[in-house]
LUMBA-725400 format. One record per atom (N, C-alpha, C): residue in three letters; chain; z, x, y. Coordinates in nm, 3 decimals. Example, Ala and Ser with C-alpha at 12.3 -4.5 7.8 and 13.67 -1.06 7.14 Angstrom:
ALA; A; 0.780; 1.319; -0.569
ALA; A; 0.780; 1.230; -0.450
ALA; A; 0.780; 1.320; -0.330
SER; A; 0.708; 1.285; -0.225
SER; A; 0.714; 1.367; -0.106
SER; A; 0.787; 1.290; 0.003
end
This chain:
UNK; A; -1.027; 2.150; 1.593
UNK; A; -0.987; 2.051; 1.692
UNK; A; -0.902; 1.944; 1.622
UNK; A; -0.780; 1.917; 1.672
UNK; A; -0.696; 1.816; 1.609
UNK; A; -0.755; 1.677; 1.625
UNK; A; -0.733; 1.596; 1.526
UNK; A; -0.781; 1.458; 1.531
UNK; A; -0.663; 1.363; 1.513
UNK; A; -0.670; 1.251; 1.581
UNK; A; -0.567; 1.148; 1.567
UNK; A; -0.612; 1.053; 1.457
UNK; A; -0.531; 1.041; 1.354
UNK; A; -0.565; 0.958; 1.240
UNK; A; -0.443; 0.879; 1.196
UNK; A; -0.466; 0.778; 1.113
UNK; A; -0.355; 0.709; 1.051
UNK; A; -0.328; 0.571; 1.106
UNK; A; -0.221; 0.513; 1.054
UNK; A; -0.188; 0.375; 1.087
UNK; A; -0.156; 0.355; 1.235
UNK; A; -0.090; 0.452; 1.298
UNK; A; -0.056; 0.438; 1.440
UNK; A; -0.182; 0.426; 1.525
UNK; A; -0.280; 0.508; 1.495
UNK; A; -0.404; 0.505; 1.571
UNK; A; -0.480; 0.375; 1.543
UNK; A; -0.483; 0.333; 1.417
UNK; A; -0.549; 0.208; 1.381
UNK; A; -0.481; 0.090; 1.452
UNK; A; -0.348; 0.090; 1.454
UNK; A; -0.274; -0.017; 1.522
UNK; A; -0.308; -0.019; 1.670
UNK; A; -0.309; 0.096; 1.734
UNK; A; -0.341; 0.104; 1.877
UNK; A; -0.482; 0.051; 1.904
UNK; A; -0.576; 0.086; 1.819
UNK; A; -0.714; 0.039; 1.837
UNK; A; -0.722; -0.112; 1.821
UNK; A; -0.653; -0.167; 1.723
UNK; A; -0.654; -0.312; 1.701
UNK; A; -0.585; -0.385; 1.815
UNK; A; -0.478; -0.329; 1.868
UNK; A; -0.411; -0.391; 1.983
UNK; A; -0.504; -0.390; 2.105
UNK; A; -0.577; -0.283; 2.124
UNK; A; -0.672; -0.277; 2.236
UNK; A; -0.778; -0.385; 2.222
UNK; A; -0.821; -0.412; 2.099
UNK; A; -0.919; -0.519; 2.076
UNK; A; -0.861; -0.657; 2.110
UNK; A; -0.732; -0.677; 2.088
UNK; A; -0.667; -0.806; 2.114
UNK; A; -0.637; -0.827; 2.262
UNK; A; -0.628; -0.719; 2.338
UNK; A; -0.592; -0.730; 2.479
UNK; A; -0.702; -0.798; 2.559
UNK; A; -0.660; -0.886; 2.648
UNK; A; -0.753; -0.951; 2.739
UNK; A; -0.788; -0.855; 2.853
UNK; A; -0.886; -0.890; 2.932
UNK; A; -0.922; -0.808; 3.048
UNK; A; -0.799; -0.793; 3.138
UNK; A; -0.771; -0.671; 3.180
UNK; A; -0.657; -0.644; 3.267
UNK; A; -0.523; -0.640; 3.196
UNK; A; -0.524; -0.636; 3.064
UNK; A; -0.400; -0.639; 2.987
UNK; A; -0.390; -0.513; 2.902
UNK; A; -0.271; -0.458; 2.893
UNK; A; -0.243; -0.346; 2.804
UNK; A; -0.131; -0.389; 2.711
UNK; A; -0.154; -0.376; 2.580
UNK; A; -0.056; -0.414; 2.480
UNK; A; -0.017; -0.288; 2.403
UNK; A; 0.115; -0.272; 2.381
UNK; A; 0.164; -0.158; 2.303
UNK; A; 0.256; -0.209; 2.193
UNK; A; 0.254; -0.141; 2.081
UNK; A; 0.342; -0.179; 1.970
UNK; A; 0.486; -0.144; 2.002
UNK; A; 0.577; -0.214; 1.938
UNK; A; 0.719; -0.184; 1.953
UNK; A; 0.747; -0.041; 1.910
UNK; A; 0.679; 0.004; 1.803
UNK; A; 0.697; 0.141; 1.755
UNK; A; 0.655; 0.243; 1.861
UNK; A; 0.545; 0.218; 1.930
UNK; A; 0.498; 0.311; 2.033
UNK; A; 0.597; 0.315; 2.150
UNK; A; 0.648; 0.199; 2.190
UNK; A; 0.745; 0.196; 2.298
UNK; A; 0.872; 0.270; 2.259
UNK; A; 0.916; 0.250; 2.137
UNK; A; 1.037; 0.317; 2.088
UNK; A; 1.018; 0.469; 2.093
UNK; A; 0.903; 0.516; 2.045
UNK; A; 0.877; 0.661; 2.045
UNK; A; 0.870; 0.718; 2.186
UNK; A; 0.827; 0.635; 2.281
UNK; A; 0.816; 0.680; 2.421
UNK; A; 0.948; 0.664; 2.496
UNK; A; 1.049; 0.606; 2.430
UNK; A; 1.179; 0.586; 2.496
UNK; A; 1.180; 0.474; 2.597
UNK; A; 1.090; 0.378; 2.580
UNK; A; 1.079; 0.265; 2.673
UNK; A; 1.150; 0.144; 2.615
UNK; A; 1.240; 0.084; 2.694
UNK; A; 1.311; -0.038; 2.654
UNK; A; 1.223; -0.158; 2.688
UNK; A; 1.180; -0.235; 2.588
UNK; A; 1.092; -0.348; 2.614
UNK; A; 1.164; -0.476; 2.657
UNK; A; 1.292; -0.465; 2.692
UNK; A; 1.376; -0.580; 2.720
UNK; A; 1.316; -0.687; 2.810
UNK; A; 1.245; -0.649; 2.914
UNK; A; 1.190; -0.747; 3.009
UNK; A; 1.040; -0.774; 2.988
UNK; A; 0.984; -0.718; 2.883
UNK; A; 0.842; -0.736; 2.858
UNK; A; 0.816; -0.855; 2.768
UNK; A; 0.699; -0.916; 2.783
UNK; A; 0.659; -1.029; 2.699
UNK; A; 0.627; -0.981; 2.558
UNK; A; 0.698; -1.035; 2.459
UNK; A; 0.677; -0.995; 2.321
UNK; A; 0.577; -1.087; 2.252
UNK; A; 0.496; -1.028; 2.165
UNK; A; 0.401; -1.103; 2.083
UNK; A; 0.405; -1.048; 1.942
UNK; A; 0.388; -1.133; 1.844
UNK; A; 0.372; -1.089; 1.705
UNK; A; 0.229; -1.118; 1.667
UNK; A; 0.156; -1.016; 1.626
UNK; A; 0.013; -1.029; 1.602
UNK; A; -0.025; -0.990; 1.460
UNK; A; -0.119; -1.060; 1.405
UNK; A; -0.184; -1.023; 1.279
UNK; A; -0.306; -0.940; 1.317
UNK; A; -0.313; -0.818; 1.266
UNK; A; -0.422; -0.729; 1.302
UNK; A; -0.504; -0.691; 1.179
UNK; A; -0.634; -0.686; 1.198
UNK; A; -0.726; -0.648; 1.091
UNK; A; -0.692; -0.508; 1.040
UNK; A; -0.681; -0.496; 0.908
UNK; A; -0.655; -0.367; 0.847
UNK; A; -0.508; -0.326; 0.846
UNK; A; -0.420; -0.409; 0.901
UNK; A; -0.277; -0.380; 0.903
UNK; A; -0.210; -0.482; 0.812
UNK; A; -0.133; -0.436; 0.716
UNK; A; -0.081; -0.523; 0.611
UNK; A; 0.032; -0.616; 0.655
UNK; A; 0.095; -0.587; 0.766
UNK; A; 0.207; -0.671; 0.809
UNK; A; 0.190; -0.709; 0.957
UNK; A; 0.256; -0.817; 1.000
UNK; A; 0.248; -0.853; 1.143
UNK; A; 0.303; -0.739; 1.229
UNK; A; 0.246; -0.724; 1.347
UNK; A; 0.286; -0.618; 1.439
UNK; A; 0.353; -0.680; 1.560
UNK; A; 0.474; -0.632; 1.591
UNK; A; 0.543; -0.674; 1.713
UNK; A; 0.489; -0.588; 1.826
UNK; A; 0.440; -0.654; 1.930
UNK; A; 0.379; -0.584; 2.041
UNK; A; 0.426; -0.644; 2.173
UNK; A; 0.409; -0.569; 2.279
UNK; A; 0.453; -0.611; 2.410
UNK; A; 0.341; -0.594; 2.512
UNK; A; 0.335; -0.687; 2.608
UNK; A; 0.242; -0.674; 2.719
UNK; A; 0.301; -0.576; 2.818
UNK; A; 0.235; -0.464; 2.836
UNK; A; 0.280; -0.361; 2.931
UNK; A; 0.226; -0.393; 3.069
UNK; A; 0.100; -0.430; 3.077
UNK; A; 0.034; -0.466; 3.203
UNK; A; -0.043; -0.593; 3.178
UNK; A; -0.029; -0.687; 3.270
UNK; A; -0.105; -0.812; 3.260
UNK; A; -0.142; -0.856; 3.401
UNK; A; -0.271; -0.851; 3.431
UNK; A; -0.319; -0.895; 3.562
UNK; A; -0.406; -1.017; 3.543
UNK; A; -0.420; -1.092; 3.649
UNK; A; -0.503; -1.214; 3.641
UNK; A; -0.635; -1.192; 3.706
end
């Protein structure tokens, strides 16, 4: 059975921890790989546990 491992998975998990209720955050790298232009999305730069450099991320969904 294949397993998802590595920095991408760790980054995604840490971003999920940072997300507020009703919010989905994705890294710039993930959006790029998915072919999504983040032009109109809210950008954030986050320090994440276990990640050596700041991560540029975007709010994909944000509800109140």
